C-alpha positions in Angstrom: -75.0 -67.3 26.7 -72.6 -70.6 25.9 -69.0 -70.6 26.9 -66.7 -70.8 24.1 -64.7 -74.0 23.5 -61.1 -72.9 23.7 -61.6 -70.9 27.0 -60.7 -73.4 30.1 -62.9 -73.0 33.6 -61.2 -72.2 36.3 -60.8 -75.7 37.5 -59.0 -76.3 35.3 -56.8 -73.5 35.1 -56.3 -73.6 38.4 -53.5 -76.6 39.7 -54.6 -79.2 41.7 -51.8 -78.5 44.1 -48.0 -77.3 44.6 -46.5 -79.9 43.8 -48.9 -80.5 40.2 -49.0 -76.6 39.3 -44.2 -77.1 40.1 -44.4 -80.5 37.8 -46.3 -78.8 35.1 -44.4 -75.7 35.0 -41.3 -77.8 34.3 -43.1 -79.6 31.3 -43.6 -76.9 30.2 -40.0 -75.2 30.8 -38.9 -78.3 28.9 -41.3 -77.6 26.2 -39.8 -74.1 25.2 -36.6 -74.6 25.7 -36.6 -77.7 23.2 -36.8 -74.9 20.3 -39.7 -76.5 19.0 -43.0 -74.5 19.1 -44.3 -72.2 17.3 -44.7 -68.2 18.8 -47.8 -68.1 19.5 -47.4 -71.8 21.4 -44.1 -69.9 22.9 -46.3 -67.1 24.3 -49.3 -69.0 25.2 -46.7 -71.4 26.7 -44.8 -68.1 29.2 -48.6 -67.1 30.1 -49.1 -70.3 31.6 -45.9 -70.4 33.1 -46.5 -67.0 34.4 -49.5 -68.0 36.0 -48.5 -71.3 37.6 -45.6 -69.3 39.0 -47.6 -66.8 40.7 -49.6 -69.7 42.2 -46.7 -71.0 43.7 -45.7 -68.3 44.6 -49.0 -67.7 46.3 -48.8 -71.6 48.5 -45.0 -71.0 48.8 -45.8 -67.9 50.8 -49.1 -68.7 52.6 -46.9 -71.8 54.3 -44.1 -69.4 55.4 -47.0 -66.8 56.6 -47.9 -70.8 58.3 -44.9 -71.3 59.9 -44.4 -67.9 61.3 -48.0 -68.4 62.9 -46.1 -71.4 64.5 -43.3 -69.8 65.2 -44.6 -66.8 67.3 -44.4 -64.3 64.7 -40.7 -65.0 64.0 -39.2 -67.1 60.4 -36.7 -69.1 61.7 -33.7 -71.0 60.0 -33.9 -73.9 58.7 -31.1 -76.1 59.6 -31.5 -79.4 58.6 -30.4 -82.4 60.9 
C-alpha cells in the first residue's frame, strides 16, 4: 500500500543535526509569533516545535553523558578561559 502524500517520512521529520533543528525551531517560532498563521498551521507548528525541542534536548543529554564519561562520571562546571 503506498504512503499518503502528506505524511512525511522519518528522514524528513528527523533533523540532520542539532544545529539544523535549532535553526528550524527558531524560524518556526518567528512564524508563530508573527500572528499571521491560521489556527491549523499554529497547531501543526506547535507540534513540530515540540518534536524539535525533544530532539534538541535528547542531543544535549547525549553530549552531557559523553562529557560525564570523559570526566570520570562527574559533570564539572564549565569555566570560560
